[in-house]
N, C-alpha and C positions, 0 to 999 in steps of 0.2 A: 503494500501500498504506501502510495506517496502524496503526500500533501501537494494539492495545487493552488496557484494563485493566477489572477487575471493578469497582472502587471508583472514586468519583469520583476526579477529576485533582486534585492537589496541585500550587498552583504551589511553584516552587524562586527566591531569589533569585538575582537576576543584575544587574551593572551596566550603565546606560545611559548613554550619554554623549549629552550636549546641546549646543547651541550655545554660544559663550564658555569652551570648556574645561569647562563644567560635568559633574558625574557623579554619578549619585545611585542608589540601588540599590533596583530596581525588583523586580515577580513576574511571572516567567516562566510561563506557561497553557500555550501551546504553539508548536510549529515547522511551518511548511511552507516545503517546498521549491520554489522557481520557478527558469523558465527561466534567470534571469540572477543566483541565488544563493538566499539563505535571506531568509527572514523571520520575525521572533519576536513574539508577542502577548504585550505586556507591561501591566501595571498601574503607571502612573506615581503615586508620591505626590505630592499636592498639597493644597490648602486651598480651601475657599468660604466663602462670607458665608452665616452660619446667621441665627437670629430675632435681630431686633433690631442689636444690633451684635456680636455674637458672631461667631467663626471657629470651622470647625469641618474636621477631616479629611478626604480626599475621595480617590479614585481616578480616574484617567483611563486608560481601556484605548485602547492605539494598536498596532498593527504596526510594527516598526522593521525597517530592514534589517540583516542580519547578515553579514559581522563587523564592517560599518563604523561601528554605532552601539553595539555591546553589546559585553561583557566578562564573562569568567566570575567568578566570585566565588570567590576559594580554598577548596577544600575541597568544594563544592557541586557533587554531580553532575547532569548534566541527564537522564539515561537514564529515568527514569520521567515526562517531561514528552511529554506525546500529541504525535507527529511525523508528519506526513503529506509522503511521498515524491511526485516526480513519476513518473506511470505510463511504464513504458518506452514507447519508440516502437513502433508498429506498422509492421510491414515487409511491404510485399504482395509477392508473386511476380509478375511480369508479362515480356512480352516486350520485347525492345529491339531492332528489326532483326534480321538476319540469325541468327535462333535464338537468341540469347543471352538467357540467363537474369537477371534483376536479383532481387535478395533485397531 
């Protein structure tokens, strides 16, 4: 099941934990439930070389594991972020030995 919205998604700020106890505020674009937890699609702020000797801002989009590598920003709700949930398992009815049904 995926939540839907009539308009384009608007990212919300979220804290991303980096190696070396660094923390940056990134933009959260979507969330996806996985069998072993959640993944958050974030844009991390970065810089890249520009023309000549200039440096320009950039963003690096990546999936990170939640809650291991993300923390909420105080006062910010993630309710409007597109969220993809795992589909419920499909159960099949069948026979197991001596007429017992298995769901």
